[in-house]
C-alpha positions in Angstrom: 3.0 -22.3 27.4 6.3 -20.9 27.8 8.0 -18.5 25.3 10.2 -21.2 23.8 7.0 -22.8 22.6 6.2 -19.7 20.3 7.4 -19.1 17.0 8.6 -15.3 18.1 9.0 -14.0 21.7 7.2 -10.8 23.0 8.7 -8.6 24.2 11.9 -8.8 22.2 14.7 -6.2 21.2 13.5 -4.4 24.2 16.8 -2.4 24.6 17.0 -1.4 21.1 13.4 -0.5 20.5 13.1 1.6 23.9 16.0 3.7 22.7 14.5 4.0 19.5 11.1 4.9 20.6 12.5 7.4 23.5 14.8 9.2 20.7 11.8 9.2 18.4 9.3 11.0 21.3 12.0 13.4 21.7 12.9 14.2 18.1 8.9 14.6 17.1 8.3 16.6 20.4 11.0 19.2 19.0 10.4 19.2 15.4 6.5 18.8 15.1 3.6 19.8 16.6 1.9 16.4 17.9 -1.5 16.4 19.1 -2.9 13.0 20.8 -6.7 12.8 21.3 -7.8 9.8 23.4 -4.2 9.1 24.7 -5.4 7.4 27.9 -6.7 4.6 25.8 -3.3 3.7 24.6 -2.4 0.0 26.1 0.5 -0.6 28.1 0.0 -4.4 27.6 -2.3 -6.8 25.4 -3.6 -8.8 23.7 -4.7 -6.1 21.6 -4.7 -5.0 18.1 -3.7 -1.3 17.2 -5.2 -0.8 13.8 -4.6 2.7 11.8 -4.8 4.3 8.7 -1.8 4.4 6.4 -0.5 7.4 4.2 3.3 6.9 5.1 5.8 5.8 7.1 4.9 8.4 9.9 2.0 6.4 11.4 3.9 3.4 12.2 6.6 5.9 13.7 3.8 7.7 16.0 2.2 4.4 16.7 5.3 2.9 18.1 6.8 6.2 19.9 3.8 7.3 21.8 2.4 3.9 22.8 3.2 3.1 26.2 3.8 -0.8 25.6 6.3 -2.0 23.1 4.3 -2.5 19.8 5.2 -5.4 17.3 4.1 -4.5 13.7 3.0 -7.0 10.9 5.0 -5.5 8.0 5.5 -6.2 4.3 7.7 -9.3 3.5 6.8 -9.7 -0.4 9.0 -6.6 -1.2 12.2 -4.9 0.1 11.7 -1.7 2.5 12.0 1.6 0.9 15.7 2.2 0.8 15.2 5.5 2.7 13.8 3.8 5.7 14.9 0.1 5.6 17.8 0.8 8.1 15.1 1.9 10.8 12.8 -0.9 9.9 15.4 -3.7 10.1 16.7 -2.1 13.3 13.4 -2.1 14.8 12.2 -5.6 13.5 9.0 -6.5 11.9 7.0 -9.7 11.6 7.1 -10.2 7.8 3.9 -11.2 5.9 4.1 -12.0 2.2 1.1 -10.1 1.2 -1.1 -11.1 -1.8 0.2 -14.9 -0.8 -1.1 -17.1 1.8 1.3 -16.8 4.4 0.4 -18.8 7.4 4.0 -18.6 9.3 3.6 -14.5 9.2 0.0 -14.8 10.5 1.0 -17.5 13.0 3.6 -15.1 14.3 1.0 -12.5 14.8 -1.1 -15.0 16.8 1.9 -15.9 19.0 2.4 -12.2 20.0 -1.0 -11.8 20.9 -0.8 -15.1 23.0 1.8 -13.7 24.9 -0.4 -10.5 25.7 1.4 -8.6 23.2 0.5 -5.3 21.5 0.2 -5.8 17.7 0.2 -2.8 15.2 -1.3 -3.3 11.9 -2.5 -1.2 9.0 -5.6 -2.7 7.6 -5.6 -1.5 4.2 -2.3 -3.3 3.7 -0.5 -0.4 1.8 -0.3 3.3 0.8 -1.0 2.8 -3.0 -4.6 4.5 -2.6 -4.6 5.4 1.1 -8.5 6.0 2.5 -10.2 4.5 -0.6 -9.0 1.0 -0.3 -11.2 -2.0 1.2 -9.6 -3.3 4.4 -7.6 -6.4 3.8 -8.8 -9.7 5.8 -5.7 -9.9 8.1 -6.9 -7.6 11.1 -10.2 -9.5 11.4 -8.5 -13.0 10.9 -6.1 -12.3 13.8 -8.6 -10.6 16.0 -11.0 -13.4 15.4 -8.5 -16.3 16.1 -6.8 -14.7 19.1 -10.0 -13.4 20.3 -8.2 -9.9 20.9 -9.9 -6.6 20.7 -9.0 -4.1 18.2 -8.2 -0.4 19.1 -8.8 1.9 15.9 -6.4 5.1 15.5 -6.7 7.6 12.9 -3.9 9.6 11.9 -3.8 13.2 10.3 -1.4 15.5 8.8 0.8 12.5 7.7 1.3 13.2 4.1 4.7 14.9 3.2 5.3 14.9 7.2 8.7 13.6 7.2 9.9 15.8 4.3 8.5 18.9 6.0 10.1 17.9 9.5 13.6 17.9 7.7 12.9 21.1 6.3 12.1 22.3 10.0 8.6 23.1 9.0 7.2 22.0 12.3 4.3 20.1 10.9 1.1 19.3 12.9 0.8 15.4 13.5 -2.5 14.3 14.8 -3.1 10.9 16.4 -6.8 10.4 17.2 -7.3 7.2 19.3 -10.7 5.3 19.3 -12.6 3.2 21.6 -11.8 -0.2 22.0 -13.5 -2.8 19.8 -14.6 -6.3 20.9 -12.7 -9.5 19.5 -14.3 -10.2 15.9 -16.8 -12.9 15.8 -18.6 -14.7 12.9 -22.0 -12.6 13.0 -23.9 -14.2 10.1 -24.1 -18.0 10.0 -25.4 -18.0 6.6 -22.2 -16.4 5.1 -18.8 -17.9 4.8 -15.7 -17.4 7.2 -13.9 -15.5 4.4 -17.2 -13.2 4.2 -17.8 -12.7 7.6 -14.0 -11.6 8.1 -14.5 -9.1 5.1 -17.5 -7.8 6.8 -15.7 -7.1 9.9 -12.7 -5.8 8.3 -14.4 -3.0 6.6 -16.3 -2.2 9.8 -12.9 -1.9 11.7 -11.5 0.3 8.6 -14.9 2.6 9.1 -14.1 3.1 12.8 -10.5 4.2 11.7 -11.7 6.6 8.7 -14.1 7.9 11.2 -11.1 9.2 13.2 -9.3 10.7 10.5 -9.3 14.5 10.4 -11.8 15.9 7.8 -9.2 18.0 5.8 -7.0 15.0 5.5 -9.8 12.9 4.0 -10.8 15.8 1.5 -7.1 15.5 0.3 -7.0 11.8 0.2 -10.7 11.2 -1.4 -10.5 14.0 -4.2 -11.2 11.7 -6.7 -14.5 9.9 -7.8 -15.4 7.9 -11.0 -12.1 7.4 -12.2 -12.0 5.9 -15.5 -9.0 4.7 -17.5 -7.8 4.1 -21.0 -4.8 3.6 -23.1 -4.4 5.5 -26.3 -2.0 3.9 -28.8 -0.7 5.2 -31.9 1.5 3.8 -34.6 3.9 5.9 -36.7 4.5 7.0 -39.5 1.0 7.7 -40.5 1.6 7.9 -44.2 1.8 4.0 -44.5 0.0 2.9 -41.3 -2.4 0.0 -41.5 -4.9 -1.2 -39.0 -3.4 -3.1 -36.1 -4.5 -6.9 -36.7 -6.9 -8.2 -34.2 -4.6 -10.7 -32.5 -2.1 -7.7 -31.8 -4.8 -5.3 -30.1 -4.6 -4.5 -26.5 -7.6 -5.4 -24.9 -6.7 -4.6 -21.3 -5.0 -1.3 -21.7 -7.0 0.3 -19.1 -5.4 -1.8 -16.3 -1.9 -0.7 -17.3 -3.1 2.6 -17.7 -4.3 2.6 -14.0 -0.9 1.3 -12.8 0.8 4.3 -14.7 -1.4 6.7 -12.9 -0.2 5.3 -9.5 3.2 6.8 -8.5 3.4 4.8 -5.3 3.5 1.4 -7.0 5.8 2.7 -9.7 8.0 3.9 -7.0 7.9 0.3 -5.6 8.8 -1.4 -8.8 11.6 1.4 -9.8 13.3 2.1 -6.3 12.4 -0.9 -3.9 12.4 -3.8 -6.2 15.2 -2.0 -8.7 13.3 -2.9 -12.0 14.5 -1.1 -15.0 11.2 0.5 -15.8 12.0 4.0 -16.5 11.6 3.4 -20.2 7.7 3.0 -19.9 7.6 6.8 -18.7 8.4 7.8 -22.1 4.9 8.1 -23.9 6.1 9.8 -27.4 6.9 7.8 -30.4 9.9 5.8 -29.8 12.1 4.2 -32.5 14.1 2.1 -30.1 11.7 -0.1 -28.5 13.9 -2.4 -26.9 14.2 -0.6 -23.6 10.3 -0.7 -23.5 10.4 -4.4 -24.1 12.8 -5.0 -21.4 11.0 -2.9 -19.0 7.7 -4.9 -19.3 9.6 -8.1 -19.2 11.2 -7.4 -16.1 8.0 -6.9 -14.5 6.5 -10.1 -15.7 9.5 -11.7 -14.6 9.1 -10.5 -10.9 5.5 -11.7 -11.3 6.9 -15.1 -11.6 8.4 -14.8 -8.1 5.5 -12.7 -6.5 2.2 -13.7 -8.7 0.3 -11.8 -5.9 1.9 -8.3 -6.4 -1.0 -6.7 -8.6 -3.9 -8.9 -7.6 -3.2 -8.0 -3.8 -3.1 -4.1 -4.7 -5.5 -4.0 -7.5 -8.1 -6.9 -6.8 -7.9 -10.1 -8.6 -9.5 -9.4 -11.8 -7.8 -5.9 -12.1 -4.5 -7.3 -11.1 -4.5 -10.1 -13.5 -5.6 -7.7 -15.9 -2.1 -5.7 -15.6 -0.4 -9.0 -16.5 -2.3 -9.4 -19.6 -1.9 -6.1 -20.6 1.9 -6.4 -20.2 1.8 -9.6 -22.5 -0.3 -7.9 -25.1 1.8 -4.8 -25.1 5.0 -6.8 -25.9 3.4 -8.7 -28.7 2.0 -5.4 -30.1 5.3 -3.8 -29.9 7.2 -7.0 -31.4 4.6 -6.6 -34.3 5.4 -2.9 -34.7 9.3 -3.5 -34.8 8.8 -6.4 -37.3 6.9 -4.0 -39.6 8.8 -1.0 -39.2 6.4 1.1 -37.3 7.3 3.5 -34.3 5.1 3.7 -31.3 3.3 6.1 -28.8 1.5 5.1 -25.8 -0.5 7.3 -23.8 -2.5 6.5 -20.4 -5.5 8.5 -19.9 -7.3 9.1 -16.6 -10.7 10.7 -16.2 -12.3 11.6 -13.0 -14.6 13.8 -11.2 -13.0 16.1 -8.8 -14.9 15.6 -5.2 -14.1 19.4 -3.9 -15.0 21.0 -7.0 -17.4 18.7 -9.0 -15.2 19.4 -12.3 -14.5 16.6 -14.8 -11.0 16.3 -15.2 -8.9 14.5 -17.8 -5.2 13.8 -17.3 -2.8 12.3 -19.8 0.8 10.8 -19.7 0.5 9.1 -16.3 1.6 10.0 -12.9 5.2 9.0 -12.0 7.3 9.1 -8.6 10.1 11.7 -8.7 12.5 9.0 -8.2 12.0 8.0 -12.2 
């Protein structure tokens, strides 16, 4: 089969990518303390899948810059890139995959890259909204199984705030631990479905990656356990308040509260997707509720275009619950408007700190600096 028979050519954009990776290597060498363990295992050619943990954009930069062969990345095709890095991603070029929805075209391009002895870069967690604590997505196992391509696990450390520290000339330490090559994925248990087998294999790949992440990074990323969320709703004025009728009660408030404690996802909604959601940050009582209604409705309108946005990131049950919570909140607030009430909506998170064992209660949500 020649290159014209593939949906995507490998390698491509060779001059541009070599220029970008060469410049990146020089800049990182000058502005950071880069430590690569197992560098001799990095491949010059494939077929092979490079699979790493994902906290920020820096892992992709290091994977591209320090691997001797050109890396073709599977990237997000369901949302626009972060405006701060979009020009870099667009110049390098990624294989877009519509996460949360069945995207056979994107996955097929990944297979075609591997069929041409390509090197495919992928981050099995599928995003950065809860790093080192998410179940691996099926994509890495599916691609390895279908292409019979081995997987090379890589654990990155020192990534959190690394770019910010580089730009402030703080010379951060960046670690890249390259593991041992893993054999192509197979269906090990004939009593299980293909999906169940692939999930087991994907989780195993993620375990191999997590074992390569420096312990100090894991302590930072995994500092919360036993998280529980709830949504406190108060109606004002108290003097003539009556109980909220059953049909206007918010039954999925915990799912909405969880969203408000996820600054990464809020940042995506606000900056990447440019949705007018800033009013949801206001938790004190509000007399003008229309901005709040518009914010919630903008998220629902986006879900009509990309229904898998929350289910991909939170899981099917929790993701659907977020949508239901938005609908319930809109009904409640419209009732409050008609009844002459003001309203306060306060998300609450309770968890145990892994490092100290203390029980912690946080209120008000956790929003990105951009909001």
